[in-house]
PyMOL Python script that loads the backbone (N, CA, C, O; Angstrom):
from pymol import cmd

cmd.read_pdbstr("""\
ATOM      1  N   MET A   1     129.047  60.074 116.112  1.00  0.00           N
ATOM      2  CA  MET A   1     129.949  60.752 115.059  1.00  0.00           C
ATOM      3  C   MET A   1     129.264  60.922 114.017  1.00  0.00           C
ATOM      4  O   MET A   1     129.825  61.656 113.204  1.00  0.00           O
ATOM      5  N   ASP A   2     128.032  60.445 113.635  1.00  0.00           N
ATOM      6  CA  ASP A   2     127.057  60.574 112.778  1.00  0.00           C
ATOM      7  C   ASP A   2     126.437  61.944 112.756  1.00  0.00           C
ATOM      8  O   ASP A   2     125.209  61.939 112.680  1.00  0.00           O
ATOM      9  N   ARG A   3     127.057  63.170 112.810  1.00  0.00           N
ATOM     10  CA  ARG A   3     126.347  64.099 112.867  1.00  0.00           C
ATOM     11  C   ARG A   3     125.909  64.882 111.580  1.00  0.00           C
ATOM     12  O   ARG A   3     124.824  65.444 111.436  1.00  0.00           O
ATOM     13  N   PHE A   4     126.760  64.835 110.824  1.00  0.00           N
ATOM     14  CA  PHE A   4     126.526  65.507 109.196  1.00  0.00           C
ATOM     15  C   PHE A   4     126.553  64.328 108.286  1.00  0.00           C
ATOM     16  O   PHE A   4     127.532  63.713 107.863  1.00  0.00           O
ATOM     17  N   LEU A   5     125.207  64.122 108.054  1.00  0.00           N
ATOM     18  CA  LEU A   5     124.977  63.059 107.099  1.00  0.00           C
ATOM     19  C   LEU A   5     124.852  63.684 105.635  1.00  0.00           C
ATOM     20  O   LEU A   5     124.749  62.872 104.716  1.00  0.00           O
ATOM     21  N   ALA A   6     124.850  64.867 105.363  1.00  0.00           N
ATOM     22  CA  ALA A   6     124.379  65.364 103.864  1.00  0.00           C
ATOM     23  C   ALA A   6     125.455  65.265 103.088  1.00  0.00           C
ATOM     24  O   ALA A   6     125.183  65.229 101.888  1.00  0.00           O
ATOM     25  N   ILE A   7     126.926  65.189 103.445  1.00  0.00           N
ATOM     26  CA  ILE A   7     127.991  65.165 102.797  1.00  0.00           C
ATOM     27  C   ILE A   7     129.021  64.151 103.306  1.00  0.00           C
ATOM     28  O   ILE A   7     129.020  63.887 104.508  1.00  0.00           O
ATOM     29  N   SER A   8     129.843  63.601 102.540  1.00  0.00           N
ATOM     30  CA  SER A   8     130.743  62.528 102.985  1.00  0.00           C
ATOM     31  C   SER A   8     131.585  63.046 104.025  1.00  0.00           C
ATOM     32  O   SER A   8     131.681  64.273 104.049  1.00  0.00           O
ATOM     33  N   PRO A   9     132.309  62.301 105.013  1.00  0.00           N
ATOM     34  CA  PRO A   9     133.365  62.521 105.802  1.00  0.00           C
ATOM     35  C   PRO A   9     134.524  63.323 105.358  1.00  0.00           C
ATOM     36  O   PRO A   9     134.884  64.294 106.023  1.00  0.00           O
ATOM     37  N   LYS A  10     135.131  62.971 104.267  1.00  0.00           N
ATOM     38  CA  LYS A  10     136.176  63.717 103.506  1.00  0.00           C
ATOM     39  C   LYS A  10     135.953  64.802 103.179  1.00  0.00           C
ATOM     40  O   LYS A  10     136.708  65.737 103.444  1.00  0.00           O
ATOM     41  N   SER A  11     134.747  64.929 102.461  1.00  0.00           N
ATOM     42  CA  SER A  11     134.272  66.471 102.177  1.00  0.00           C
ATOM     43  C   SER A  11     133.899  67.297 103.185  1.00  0.00           C
ATOM     44  O   SER A  11     133.875  68.483 102.854  1.00  0.00           O
ATOM     45  N   GLN A  12     133.600  67.059 104.312  1.00  0.00           N
ATOM     46  CA  GLN A  12     133.412  67.539 105.628  1.00  0.00           C
ATOM     47  C   GLN A  12     134.691  68.006 106.080  1.00  0.00           C
ATOM     48  O   GLN A  12     134.811  69.187 106.404  1.00  0.00           O
ATOM     49  N   MET A  13     135.796  67.099 106.146  1.00  0.00           N
ATOM     50  CA  MET A  13     137.081  67.500 106.428  1.00  0.00           C
ATOM     51  C   MET A  13     137.567  68.809 105.626  1.00  0.00           C
ATOM     52  O   MET A  13     138.048  69.793 106.187  1.00  0.00           O
ATOM     53  N   TRP A  14     137.384  68.691 104.291  1.00  0.00           N
ATOM     54  CA  TRP A  14     137.934  69.782 103.546  1.00  0.00           C
ATOM     55  C   TRP A  14     137.307  70.995 103.516  1.00  0.00           C
ATOM     56  O   TRP A  14     137.900  72.054 103.306  1.00  0.00           O
ATOM     57  N   LEU A  15     135.765  70.858 103.779  1.00  0.00           N
ATOM     58  CA  LEU A  15     134.847  72.032 103.993  1.00  0.00           C
ATOM     59  C   LEU A  15     135.639  72.714 105.285  1.00  0.00           C
ATOM     60  O   LEU A  15     136.189  73.803 105.120  1.00  0.00           O
ATOM     61  N   PHE A  16     135.683  72.052 106.562  1.00  0.00           N
ATOM     62  CA  PHE A  16     135.981  72.667 107.746  1.00  0.00           C
ATOM     63  C   PHE A  16     137.440  73.133 107.639  1.00  0.00           C
ATOM     64  O   PHE A  16     137.760  74.135 108.280  1.00  0.00           O
ATOM     65  N   HIS A  17     138.242  72.576 106.979  1.00  0.00           N
ATOM     66  CA  HIS A  17     139.764  73.297 106.854  1.00  0.00           C
ATOM     67  C   HIS A  17     139.580  74.648 105.962  1.00  0.00           C
ATOM     68  O   HIS A  17     140.270  75.642 106.188  1.00  0.00           O
ATOM     69  N   PHE A  18     138.779  74.618 105.123  1.00  0.00           N
ATOM     70  CA  PHE A  18     138.533  75.694 104.303  1.00  0.00           C
ATOM     71  C   PHE A  18     138.035  76.835 105.137  1.00  0.00           C
ATOM     72  O   PHE A  18     138.478  77.983 105.113  1.00  0.00           O
ATOM     73  N   ALA A  19     137.062  76.375 105.875  1.00  0.00           N
ATOM     74  CA  ALA A  19     136.482  77.462 106.725  1.00  0.00           C
ATOM     75  C   ALA A  19     137.581  77.992 107.634  1.00  0.00           C
ATOM     76  O   ALA A  19     137.631  79.213 107.787  1.00  0.00           O
ATOM     77  N   LEU A  20     138.536  77.160 108.305  1.00  0.00           N
ATOM     78  CA  LEU A  20     139.432  77.620 109.103  1.00  0.00           C
ATOM     79  C   LEU A  20     140.159  78.606 108.420  1.00  0.00           C
ATOM     80  O   LEU A  20     140.357  79.720 108.903  1.00  0.00           O
ATOM     81  N   ALA A  21     140.641  78.185 107.118  1.00  0.00           N
ATOM     82  CA  ALA A  21     141.707  79.041 106.409  1.00  0.00           C
ATOM     83  C   ALA A  21     140.801  80.380 106.217  1.00  0.00           C
ATOM     84  O   ALA A  21     141.392  81.443 106.408  1.00  0.00           O
ATOM     85  N   LEU A  22     139.768  80.421 105.948  1.00  0.00           N
ATOM     86  CA  LEU A  22     138.858  81.701 105.725  1.00  0.00           C
ATOM     87  C   LEU A  22     138.972  82.561 107.098  1.00  0.00           C
ATOM     88  O   LEU A  22     139.308  83.741 107.197  1.00  0.00           O
ATOM     89  N   ASN A  23     138.596  81.636 108.161  1.00  0.00           N
ATOM     90  CA  ASN A  23     138.668  82.546 109.327  1.00  0.00           C
ATOM     91  C   ASN A  23     139.892  83.176 109.798  1.00  0.00           C
ATOM     92  O   ASN A  23     139.816  84.265 110.366  1.00  0.00           O
ATOM     93  N   ILE A  24     141.063  82.577 109.612  1.00  0.00           N
ATOM     94  CA  ILE A  24     142.364  83.018 109.778  1.00  0.00           C
ATOM     95  C   ILE A  24     142.667  84.298 108.989  1.00  0.00           C
ATOM     96  O   ILE A  24     143.261  85.283 109.428  1.00  0.00           O
ATOM     97  N   LEU A  25     142.114  84.115 107.628  1.00  0.00           N
ATOM     98  CA  LEU A  25     142.226  85.184 106.581  1.00  0.00           C
ATOM     99  C   LEU A  25     141.417  86.388 106.937  1.00  0.00           C
ATOM    100  O   LEU A  25     141.811  87.548 106.817  1.00  0.00           O
ATOM    101  N   GLY A  26     140.220  85.999 107.397  1.00  0.00           N
ATOM    102  CA  GLY A  26     139.513  87.243 108.146  1.00  0.00           C
ATOM    103  C   GLY A  26     139.917  87.975 109.305  1.00  0.00           C
ATOM    104  O   GLY A  26     139.628  89.137 109.589  1.00  0.00           O
ATOM    105  N   MET A  27     140.696  87.073 110.010  1.00  0.00           N
ATOM    106  CA  MET A  27     141.450  87.547 111.360  1.00  0.00           C
ATOM    107  C   MET A  27     142.468  88.721 110.960  1.00  0.00           C
ATOM    108  O   MET A  27     142.549  89.801 111.545  1.00  0.00           O
ATOM    109  N   VAL A  28     143.193  88.333 109.909  1.00  0.00           N
ATOM    110  CA  VAL A  28     144.431  89.075 109.286  1.00  0.00           C
ATOM    111  C   VAL A  28     143.895  90.387 108.844  1.00  0.00           C
ATOM    112  O   VAL A  28     144.276  91.466 109.300  1.00  0.00           O
ATOM    113  N   LEU A  29     142.799  90.197 107.739  1.00  0.00           N
ATOM    114  CA  LEU A  29     142.320  91.318 106.979  1.00  0.00           C
ATOM    115  C   LEU A  29     141.203  92.117 107.722  1.00  0.00           C
ATOM    116  O   LEU A  29     140.924  93.169 107.146  1.00  0.00           O
ATOM    117  N   THR A  30     140.579  91.897 108.734  1.00  0.00           N
ATOM    118  CA  THR A  30     139.760  92.842 109.444  1.00  0.00           C
ATOM    119  C   THR A  30     140.036  93.104 110.774  1.00  0.00           C
ATOM    120  O   THR A  30     140.963  92.550 111.364  1.00  0.00           O
ATOM    121  N   ASP A  31     139.216  93.997 111.340  1.00  0.00           N
ATOM    122  CA  ASP A  31     139.299  94.420 112.826  1.00  0.00           C
ATOM    123  C   ASP A  31     138.415  93.647 113.645  1.00  0.00           C
ATOM    124  O   ASP A  31     138.633  93.807 114.846  1.00  0.00           O
ATOM    125  N   MET A  32     137.437  92.820 113.352  1.00  0.00           N
ATOM    126  CA  MET A  32     136.415  92.116 113.809  1.00  0.00           C
ATOM    127  C   MET A  32     137.217  90.744 114.758  1.00  0.00           C
ATOM    128  O   MET A  32     136.736  89.622 114.598  1.00  0.00           O
ATOM    129  N   TRP A  33     138.199  90.880 115.540  1.00  0.00           N
ATOM    130  CA  TRP A  33     138.938  90.071 116.331  1.00  0.00           C
ATOM    131  C   TRP A  33     138.138  89.157 117.130  1.00  0.00           C
ATOM    132  O   TRP A  33     138.543  87.997 117.069  1.00  0.00           O
ATOM    133  N   VAL A  34     137.283  89.318 117.742  1.00  0.00           N
ATOM    134  CA  VAL A  34     136.392  88.529 118.992  1.00  0.00           C
ATOM    135  C   VAL A  34     135.622  87.721 117.982  1.00  0.00           C
ATOM    136  O   VAL A  34     135.917  86.526 117.970  1.00  0.00           O
ATOM    137  N   PRO A  35     134.803  88.071 117.228  1.00  0.00           N
ATOM    138  CA  PRO A  35     134.061  87.035 116.358  1.00  0.00           C
ATOM    139  C   PRO A  35     134.846  86.097 115.495  1.00  0.00           C
ATOM    140  O   PRO A  35     134.397  84.986 115.214  1.00  0.00           O
ATOM    141  N   MET A  36     136.099  86.551 115.035  1.00  0.00           N
ATOM    142  CA  MET A  36     136.896  85.618 114.107  1.00  0.00           C
ATOM    143  C   MET A  36     137.583  84.695 115.060  1.00  0.00           C
ATOM    144  O   MET A  36     137.733  83.523 114.714  1.00  0.00           O
ATOM    145  N   VAL A  37     138.038  85.120 116.283  1.00  0.00           N
ATOM    146  CA  VAL A  37     138.669  84.278 117.283  1.00  0.00           C
ATOM    147  C   VAL A  37     137.973  83.182 117.601  1.00  0.00           C
ATOM    148  O   VAL A  37     138.470  82.057 117.562  1.00  0.00           O
ATOM    149  N   VAL A  38     136.649  83.451 117.976  1.00  0.00           N
ATOM    150  CA  VAL A  38     135.764  82.459 118.320  1.00  0.00           C
ATOM    151  C   VAL A  38     135.364  81.492 117.200  1.00  0.00           C
ATOM    152  O   VAL A  38     135.164  80.303 117.450  1.00  0.00           O
ATOM    153  N   GLY A  39     135.226  82.097 115.721  1.00  0.00           N
ATOM    154  CA  GLY A  39     135.208  81.038 114.821  1.00  0.00           C
ATOM    155  C   GLY A  39     136.291  80.282 114.415  1.00  0.00           C
ATOM    156  O   GLY A  39     136.093  79.174 113.916  1.00  0.00           O
ATOM    157  N   ALA A  40     137.511  80.761 114.570  1.00  0.00           N
ATOM    158  CA  ALA A  40     138.724  80.106 114.349  1.00  0.00           C
ATOM    159  C   ALA A  40     138.821  78.800 115.505  1.00  0.00           C
ATOM    160  O   ALA A  40     139.282  77.705 115.185  1.00  0.00           O
ATOM    161  N   ILE A  41     138.400  79.054 116.645  1.00  0.00           N
ATOM    162  CA  ILE A  41     138.513  78.009 117.693  1.00  0.00           C
ATOM    163  C   ILE A  41     137.352  76.992 117.268  1.00  0.00           C
ATOM    164  O   ILE A  41     137.640  75.799 117.361  1.00  0.00           O
ATOM    165  N   VAL A  42     136.253  77.281 116.878  1.00  0.00           N
ATOM    166  CA  VAL A  42     135.123  76.515 116.440  1.00  0.00           C
ATOM    167  C   VAL A  42     135.618  75.513 115.379  1.00  0.00           C
ATOM    168  O   VAL A  42     135.672  74.284 115.436  1.00  0.00           O
ATOM    169  N   THR A  43     136.004  76.460 114.286  1.00  0.00           N
ATOM    170  CA  THR A  43     136.531  75.634 113.143  1.00  0.00           C
ATOM    171  C   THR A  43     137.801  74.734 113.165  1.00  0.00           C
ATOM    172  O   THR A  43     137.977  73.769 112.420  1.00  0.00           O
ATOM    173  N   THR A  44     138.804  75.250 114.274  1.00  0.00           N
ATOM    174  CA  THR A  44     139.846  74.294 114.363  1.00  0.00           C
ATOM    175  C   THR A  44     139.171  72.975 115.163  1.00  0.00           C
ATOM    176  O   THR A  44     139.469  71.840 114.790  1.00  0.00           O
ATOM    177  N   TYR A  45     138.369  73.163 116.134  1.00  0.00           N
ATOM    178  CA  TYR A  45     137.788  72.043 116.593  1.00  0.00           C
ATOM    179  C   TYR A  45     137.012  71.009 115.629  1.00  0.00           C
ATOM    180  O   TYR A  45     137.251  69.804 115.713  1.00  0.00           O
ATOM    181  N   LEU A  46     136.149  71.482 114.781  1.00  0.00           N
ATOM    182  CA  LEU A  46     135.514  70.905 113.651  1.00  0.00           C
ATOM    183  C   LEU A  46     136.480  70.143 112.572  1.00  0.00           C
ATOM    184  O   LEU A  46     136.152  69.093 112.021  1.00  0.00           O
ATOM    185  N   SER A  47     137.700  70.813 112.352  1.00  0.00           N
ATOM    186  CA  SER A  47     138.536  70.249 111.425  1.00  0.00           C
ATOM    187  C   SER A  47     139.302  69.178 112.091  1.00  0.00           C
ATOM    188  O   SER A  47     139.542  68.084 111.581  1.00  0.00           O
ATOM    189  N   ILE A  48     139.655  69.552 113.220  1.00  0.00           N
ATOM    190  CA  ILE A  48     140.364  68.286 113.832  1.00  0.00           C
ATOM    191  C   ILE A  48     139.478  67.029 114.097  1.00  0.00           C
ATOM    192  O   ILE A  48     139.894  65.886 113.906  1.00  0.00           O
ATOM    193  N   ASP A  49     138.117  67.348 114.589  1.00  0.00           N
ATOM    194  CA  ASP A  49     137.050  66.188 114.725  1.00  0.00           C
ATOM    195  C   ASP A  49     137.053  65.481 113.495  1.00  0.00           C
ATOM    196  O   ASP A  49     137.200  64.261 113.575  1.00  0.00           O
ATOM    197  N   ALA A  50     136.916  66.020 112.320  1.00  0.00           N
ATOM    198  CA  ALA A  50     136.602  65.605 110.967  1.00  0.00           C
ATOM    199  C   ALA A  50     137.898  64.838 110.519  1.00  0.00           C
ATOM    200  O   ALA A  50     137.723  63.787 109.903  1.00  0.00           O
ATOM    201  N   MET A  51     139.088  65.227 110.750  1.00  0.00           N
ATOM    202  CA  MET A  51     140.365  64.665 110.295  1.00  0.00           C
ATOM    203  C   MET A  51     140.544  63.216 111.164  1.00  0.00           C
ATOM    204  O   MET A  51     140.926  62.167 110.646  1.00  0.00           O
ATOM    205  N   VAL A  52     140.216  63.369 112.483  1.00  0.00           N
ATOM    206  CA  VAL A  52     140.483  62.363 113.233  1.00  0.00           C
ATOM    207  C   VAL A  52     139.479  61.184 112.846  1.00  0.00           C
ATOM    208  O   VAL A  52     139.798  60.000 112.746  1.00  0.00           O
ATOM    209  N   ARG A  53     138.112  61.762 112.631  1.00  0.00           N
ATOM    210  CA  ARG A  53     137.117  60.670 111.965  1.00  0.00           C
ATOM    211  C   ARG A  53     137.504  59.832 110.625  1.00  0.00           C
ATOM    212  O   ARG A  53     137.344  58.622 110.466  1.00  0.00           O
ATOM    213  N   VAL A  54     138.038  60.739 109.722  1.00  0.00           N
ATOM    214  CA  VAL A  54     138.367  60.090 108.567  1.00  0.00           C
ATOM    215  C   VAL A  54     139.672  59.364 108.388  1.00  0.00           C
ATOM    216  O   VAL A  54     139.811  58.516 107.506  1.00  0.00           O
ATOM    217  N   ARG A  55     140.662  59.709 109.256  1.00  0.00           N
ATOM    218  CA  ARG A  55     141.806  58.809 109.377  1.00  0.00           C
ATOM    219  C   ARG A  55     141.827  57.709 110.330  1.00  0.00           C
ATOM    220  O   ARG A  55     142.556  56.760 110.043  1.00  0.00           O
ATOM    221  N   TYR A  56     141.198  57.668 111.348  1.00  0.00           N
ATOM    222  CA  TYR A  56     141.199  56.625 112.462  1.00  0.00           C
ATOM    223  C   TYR A  56     139.903  56.141 112.582  1.00  0.00           C
ATOM    224  O   TYR A  56     139.828  54.939 112.324  1.00  0.00           O
ATOM    225  N   VAL A  57     138.650  56.786 112.949  1.00  0.00           N
ATOM    226  CA  VAL A  57     137.576  56.095 113.420  1.00  0.00           C
ATOM    227  C   VAL A  57     136.881  55.399 112.174  1.00  0.00           C
ATOM    228  O   VAL A  57     136.314  54.328 112.390  1.00  0.00           O
ATOM    229  N   LEU A  58     136.878  55.839 111.087  1.00  0.00           N
ATOM    230  CA  LEU A  58     136.156  55.175 109.829  1.00  0.00           C
ATOM    231  C   LEU A  58     136.955  53.961 109.612  1.00  0.00           C
ATOM    232  O   LEU A  58     136.366  52.904 109.384  1.00  0.00           O
ATOM    233  N   PRO A  59     138.338  54.010 109.663  1.00  0.00           N
ATOM    234  CA  PRO A  59     139.043  52.680 109.173  1.00  0.00           C
ATOM    235  C   PRO A  59     138.705  51.473 110.347  1.00  0.00           C
ATOM    236  O   PRO A  59     138.534  50.269 110.152  1.00  0.00           O
ATOM    237  N   ILE A  60     138.677  52.097 111.398  1.00  0.00           N
ATOM    238  CA  ILE A  60     138.609  51.161 112.717  1.00  0.00           C
ATOM    239  C   ILE A  60     137.202  50.508 112.502  1.00  0.00           C
ATOM    240  O   ILE A  60     137.062  49.286 112.556  1.00  0.00           O
ATOM    241  N   LYS A  61     136.274  51.276 112.283  1.00  0.00           N
ATOM    242  CA  LYS A  61     134.772  50.863 112.147  1.00  0.00           C
ATOM    243  C   LYS A  61     134.643  49.659 110.792  1.00  0.00           C
ATOM    244  O   LYS A  61     134.047  48.582 110.821  1.00  0.00           O
ATOM    245  N   LYS A  62     135.298  50.176 109.830  1.00  0.00           N
ATOM    246  CA  LYS A  62     135.351  49.075 108.651  1.00  0.00           C
ATOM    247  C   LYS A  62     136.082  47.835 109.171  1.00  0.00           C
ATOM    248  O   LYS A  62     135.535  46.735 109.095  1.00  0.00           O
ATOM    249  N   ALA A  63     137.470  48.003 109.768  1.00  0.00           N
ATOM    250  CA  ALA A  63     138.157  46.664 110.186  1.00  0.00           C
ATOM    251  C   ALA A  63     137.200  46.077 111.157  1.00  0.00           C
ATOM    252  O   ALA A  63     136.941  44.881 111.016  1.00  0.00           O
ATOM    253  N   MET A  64     136.665  46.700 112.069  1.00  0.00           N
ATOM    254  CA  MET A  64     135.732  45.962 113.066  1.00  0.00           C
ATOM    255  C   MET A  64     134.602  45.250 112.415  1.00  0.00           C
ATOM    256  O   MET A  64     134.183  44.184 112.865  1.00  0.00           O
ATOM    257  N   ARG A  65     134.030  45.906 111.211  1.00  0.00           N
ATOM    258  CA  ARG A  65     132.933  45.029 110.710  1.00  0.00           C
ATOM    259  C   ARG A  65     133.393  43.807 109.573  1.00  0.00           C
ATOM    260  O   ARG A  65     132.722  42.889 109.102  1.00  0.00           O
ATOM    261  N   GLU A  66     134.582  44.134 109.383  1.00  0.00           N
ATOM    262  CA  GLU A  66     135.245  42.766 108.643  1.00  0.00           C
ATOM    263  C   GLU A  66     135.351  41.564 109.505  1.00  0.00           C
ATOM    264  O   GLU A  66     134.917  40.437 109.267  1.00  0.00           O
ATOM    265  N   LEU A  67     136.089  42.047 110.694  1.00  0.00           N
ATOM    266  CA  LEU A  67     136.335  41.018 111.764  1.00  0.00           C
ATOM    267  C   LEU A  67     135.003  40.421 112.270  1.00  0.00           C
ATOM    268  O   LEU A  67     134.984  39.242 112.623  1.00  0.00           O
ATOM    269  N   GLU A  68     133.887  41.183 112.321  1.00  0.00           N
ATOM    270  CA  GLU A  68     132.749  40.653 112.880  1.00  0.00           C
ATOM    271  C   GLU A  68     132.032  39.894 111.922  1.00  0.00           C
ATOM    272  O   GLU A  68     131.046  39.263 112.302  1.00  0.00           O
ATOM    273  N   HIS A  69     132.409  39.861 110.652  1.00  0.00           N
ATOM    274  CA  HIS A  69     131.726  39.024 109.624  1.00  0.00           C
ATOM    275  C   HIS A  69     132.675  37.916 109.681  1.00  0.00           C
ATOM    276  O   HIS A  69     132.133  36.810 109.681  1.00  0.00           O
ATOM    277  N   GLU A  70     133.991  37.924 109.730  1.00  0.00           N
ATOM    278  CA  GLU A  70     134.760  36.787 109.789  1.00  0.00           C
ATOM    279  C   GLU A  70     134.616  36.051 110.951  1.00  0.00           C
ATOM    280  O   GLU A  70     134.903  34.854 110.936  1.00  0.00           O
ATOM    281  N   ASN A  71     134.149  36.674 112.112  1.00  0.00           N
ATOM    282  CA  ASN A  71     134.008  35.801 113.465  1.00  0.00           C
ATOM    283  C   ASN A  71     132.560  34.954 113.151  1.00  0.00           C
ATOM    284  O   ASN A  71     132.386  33.809 113.568  1.00  0.00           O
ATOM    285  N   ALA A  72     131.603  35.662 112.390  1.00  0.00           N
ATOM    286  CA  ALA A  72     130.306  34.887 112.176  1.00  0.00           C
ATOM    287  C   ALA A  72     130.530  33.823 111.343  1.00  0.00           C
ATOM    288  O   ALA A  72     130.030  32.733 111.619  1.00  0.00           O
ATOM    289  N   THR A  73     131.268  33.987 110.273  1.00  0.00           N
ATOM    290  CA  THR A  73     131.690  32.922 109.211  1.00  0.00           C
ATOM    291  C   THR A  73     132.337  31.628 109.875  1.00  0.00           C
ATOM    292  O   THR A  73     132.183  30.468 109.494  1.00  0.00           O
ATOM    293  N   LEU A  74     133.137  32.102 111.012  1.00  0.00           N
ATOM    294  CA  LEU A  74     134.034  30.942 111.484  1.00  0.00           C
ATOM    295  C   LEU A  74     132.990  30.280 112.634  1.00  0.00           C
ATOM    296  O   LEU A  74     132.927  29.059 112.780  1.00  0.00           O
ATOM    297  N   ARG A  75     132.393  30.968 113.224  1.00  0.00           N
ATOM    298  CA  ARG A  75     131.057  30.383 114.028  1.00  0.00           C
ATOM    299  C   ARG A  75     130.221  29.435 113.457  1.00  0.00           C
ATOM    300  O   ARG A  75     129.979  28.384 114.051  1.00  0.00           O
ATOM    301  N   ARG A  76     129.678  29.733 112.192  1.00  0.00           N
ATOM    302  CA  ARG A  76     128.990  28.923 111.550  1.00  0.00           C
ATOM    303  C   ARG A  76     129.653  27.609 111.158  1.00  0.00           C
ATOM    304  O   ARG A  76     129.092  26.520 111.283  1.00  0.00           O
ATOM    305  N   LYS A  77     130.905  27.783 110.667  1.00  0.00           N
ATOM    306  CA  LYS A  77     131.751  26.429 110.300  1.00  0.00           C
ATOM    307  C   LYS A  77     131.773  25.521 111.585  1.00  0.00           C
ATOM    308  O   LYS A  77     131.433  24.338 111.545  1.00  0.00           O
ATOM    309  N   VAL A  78     132.220  26.194 112.792  1.00  0.00           N
ATOM    310  CA  VAL A  78     132.473  25.421 114.001  1.00  0.00           C
ATOM    311  C   VAL A  78     130.916  24.794 114.179  1.00  0.00           C
ATOM    312  O   VAL A  78     130.738  23.581 114.072  1.00  0.00           O
ATOM    313  N   ASN A  79     130.113  25.461 114.381  1.00  0.00           N
ATOM    314  CA  ASN A  79     128.692  24.803 114.452  1.00  0.00           C
ATOM    315  C   ASN A  79     128.520  23.789 113.659  1.00  0.00           C
ATOM    316  O   ASN A  79     128.133  22.724 114.138  1.00  0.00           O
ATOM    317  N   ASP A  80     128.778  23.921 112.270  1.00  0.00           N
ATOM    318  CA  ASP A  80     128.522  22.714 111.474  1.00  0.00           C
ATOM    319  C   ASP A  80     129.313  21.489 111.657  1.00  0.00           C
ATOM    320  O   ASP A  80     128.848  20.357 111.528  1.00  0.00           O
ATOM    321  N   ILE A  81     130.510  21.761 111.959  1.00  0.00           N
ATOM    322  CA  ILE A  81     131.349  20.783 112.419  1.00  0.00           C
ATOM    323  C   ILE A  81     130.873  19.962 113.602  1.00  0.00           C
ATOM    324  O   ILE A  81     130.827  18.733 113.648  1.00  0.00           O
ATOM    325  N   GLU A  82     130.530  20.807 114.541  1.00  0.00           N
ATOM    326  CA  GLU A  82     130.041  20.132 115.764  1.00  0.00           C
ATOM    327  C   GLU A  82     128.844  19.274 115.538  1.00  0.00           C
ATOM    328  O   GLU A  82     128.758  18.196 116.126  1.00  0.00           O
ATOM    329  N   GLN A  83     127.991  19.651 114.789  1.00  0.00           N
ATOM    330  CA  GLN A  83     126.771  19.205 114.489  1.00  0.00           C
ATOM    331  C   GLN A  83     126.876  17.786 113.577  1.00  0.00           C
ATOM    332  O   GLN A  83     126.020  16.902 113.536  1.00  0.00           O
ATOM    333  N   ALA A  84     128.043  17.814 112.926  1.00  0.00           N
ATOM    334  CA  ALA A  84     128.301  16.798 111.914  1.00  0.00           C
ATOM    335  C   ALA A  84     129.050  15.644 112.937  1.00  0.00           C
ATOM    336  O   ALA A  84     128.876  14.439 112.751  1.00  0.00           O
ATOM    337  N   SER A  85     129.793  16.108 113.896  1.00  0.00           N
ATOM    338  CA  SER A  85     130.431  15.096 114.835  1.00  0.00           C
ATOM    339  C   SER A  85     129.344  14.569 115.696  1.00  0.00           C
ATOM    340  O   SER A  85     129.526  13.401 116.042  1.00  0.00           O
ATOM    341  N   ASP A  86     128.376  15.073 116.083  1.00  0.00           N
ATOM    342  CA  ASP A  86     127.252  14.667 116.688  1.00  0.00           C
ATOM    343  C   ASP A  86     126.504  13.318 116.262  1.00  0.00           C
ATOM    344  O   ASP A  86     125.967  12.553 117.063  1.00  0.00           O
ATOM    345  N   TYR A  87     126.543  13.178 115.126  1.00  0.00           N
ATOM    346  CA  TYR A  87     126.047  12.008 114.538  1.00  0.00           C
ATOM    347  C   TYR A  87     126.877  10.800 114.402  1.00  0.00           C
ATOM    348  O   TYR A  87     126.411   9.787 113.880  1.00  0.00           O
TER     349      TYR A  87
END
""", "prot")
cmd.dss("prot")
cmd.show_as("cartoon", "prot")
cmd.util.cbc("prot")
cmd.orient("prot")
């Protein structure tokens, strides 16, 4: 999911939504239907992918990172207690 690293995921989402709106506007205003339909399909996919990434994937990754950190902290505490009880 780390395909576009030059701009933030939220900016990507807005960029792809804007591109989709321009594609739809182009379909309404011009007679170039085939390229516009293909462009609309591609930008729809990119818009949905970016929105899913911003709303679901990134918060889950953040939560997983926090849980892994908490798990490591608890493991260290358990190891310290086990070492103290061995003496």
